[in-house]
C-alpha positions in Angstrom: -85.0 168.9 106.3 -83.2 168.8 109.6 -81.0 171.8 108.8 -84.3 173.6 107.9 -85.6 173.0 111.3 -82.1 174.1 112.9 -82.2 177.3 110.9 -86.0 178.1 111.8 -85.1 177.8 115.5 -81.2 178.9 115.5 -79.9 175.4 116.8 -76.3 175.0 115.7 -75.5 171.3 114.8 -72.2 171.5 116.2 -72.2 168.4 118.4 -71.0 165.2 117.1 -72.3 161.6 117.6 -69.7 158.8 117.2 -70.4 155.3 115.8 -69.8 152.6 118.5 -68.9 150.4 115.9 -66.0 152.1 114.2 -65.5 155.3 115.8 -66.2 157.4 112.8 -68.7 160.5 113.0 -72.1 159.2 112.7 -74.3 162.4 112.9 -74.3 166.0 114.3 -76.8 167.5 116.5 -78.0 170.6 118.3 -80.7 171.7 120.6 -83.4 174.6 120.9 -85.9 175.2 123.5 -89.7 175.3 123.0 -91.3 176.3 126.2 -90.0 174.0 128.9 -88.9 171.4 126.3 -85.3 170.9 125.0 -85.5 169.6 121.3 -82.5 167.9 119.9 -82.0 167.8 116.2 -80.0 164.9 114.9 -78.7 164.7 111.5 -77.0 161.8 110.1 -73.5 162.0 108.5 -73.4 158.5 107.3 -74.3 156.9 104.0 -78.3 156.6 104.1 -77.9 153.0 104.5 -76.2 153.3 107.7 -78.3 156.3 109.1 -79.2 154.3 112.3 -75.5 154.7 113.4 -76.2 158.3 114.4 -79.0 156.9 116.7 -77.1 154.2 118.8 -75.8 156.5 121.4 -79.0 158.3 121.8 -80.9 158.3 125.2 -84.2 159.0 124.5 -87.6 157.4 125.1 -88.7 156.0 121.5 -92.1 158.1 121.7 -89.8 161.3 122.1 -88.1 160.6 118.7 -89.1 161.4 115.2 -87.6 159.9 112.2 -87.8 161.8 109.1 -87.0 160.4 105.7 -87.4 160.6 102.0 -89.7 158.0 100.5 -89.8 157.2 96.8 -93.0 155.2 97.4 -95.1 158.2 98.1 -95.9 160.6 95.3 -94.0 163.6 95.4 -95.7 166.6 97.6 -97.0 163.8 100.1 -96.3 163.7 103.7 -97.1 160.5 105.9 -96.6 160.3 109.5 -97.0 157.1 111.5 -96.7 156.3 115.3 -95.0 153.0 114.6 -94.6 150.4 111.9 -92.0 148.8 109.5 -89.5 150.2 107.1 -91.3 149.6 103.8 -88.2 148.8 102.0 -86.3 152.1 103.0 -82.7 150.8 103.7 -82.0 154.2 106.2 -85.2 153.5 107.9 -84.3 149.7 108.3 -81.0 150.9 109.8 -82.5 153.3 112.3 -85.1 150.7 113.4 -82.3 148.2 113.9 -80.4 150.7 115.9 -83.1 151.5 118.1 -84.2 147.8 118.4 -88.0 148.6 117.7 -90.6 149.6 115.2 -92.3 151.4 117.9 -91.1 154.9 116.9 -93.0 157.8 115.2 -91.5 158.6 111.8 -92.6 161.3 109.0 -91.9 160.5 105.3 -91.7 162.9 102.6 -92.7 161.4 99.1 -90.0 162.0 96.6 -91.7 159.4 94.2 -92.5 160.2 90.6 -94.9 158.3 88.1 -91.8 157.7 85.8 -89.6 156.3 88.5 -86.9 154.0 87.0 -86.1 150.6 88.6 -82.6 151.5 89.7 -83.3 154.2 92.2 -79.4 155.4 92.9 -79.5 157.9 90.1 -83.0 158.9 90.6 -82.5 159.7 94.6 -79.2 161.5 94.0 -80.7 163.7 91.1 -81.9 167.1 91.8 -85.4 167.8 91.6 -86.6 168.9 88.3 -87.5 172.5 87.8 -91.1 172.0 87.4 -91.1 169.9 90.7 -89.5 172.5 93.1 -92.5 174.4 93.9 -94.0 171.3 95.0 -91.0 170.3 97.1 -90.8 173.7 98.6 -94.2 173.3 99.7 -93.8 169.9 101.0 -90.9 171.1 103.1 -92.8 173.8 104.5 -95.6 171.5 105.4 -93.1 169.0 107.0 -91.7 171.6 109.2 -95.0 172.4 110.5 -95.7 168.8 111.0 -92.8 168.5 112.9 -93.6 171.3 115.2 -97.1 170.0 115.5 -95.7 166.7 116.6 -93.5 168.5 119.2 -96.6 170.8 120.7 -99.4 168.3 120.2 -98.2 164.8 119.6 -98.1 162.0 117.0 -102.1 161.4 116.7 -103.0 165.4 116.2 -99.9 165.7 113.8 -101.2 162.6 111.7 -104.6 164.0 111.7 -103.6 167.2 110.3 -100.8 166.5 107.8 -101.4 162.9 106.3 -102.9 164.2 103.0 -101.5 164.6 99.4 -100.2 167.9 98.4 -102.1 170.0 95.9 -100.5 169.8 92.5 
């Protein structure tokens, strides 16, 4: 998702963030301009459960951040924007909220859940999408790109009103 935004806007994700805990690379970032705003895209390089390490060195107001993550609790193709709230069991989001020290940060969740989802999610979340799911995923990513851009241009409330609905199947 972040790479798709970078590609769309010509942002080069070539700068690194370093984990203050252990000195390992935690993320890559790059900027692009939109009007008078500089938009920074940050993509973690860590394991999902440590995604917050990429945020530890970010110096930005929390309302100026938008965390984008997958969510197995949402049906495939569903987008859900929120202005704040808990992690809902998502370990990567837990890591991000802990790193930021607040739940008061906007987030965009992309639904990747399936009706026949197994109890052990490791294989499920690491598996490629099935061929019949790919058109829905492609549409969801396109909508998510638009939702991110609406958030930048109009704010979280407008983006939520426009994009918090299930994708057509």
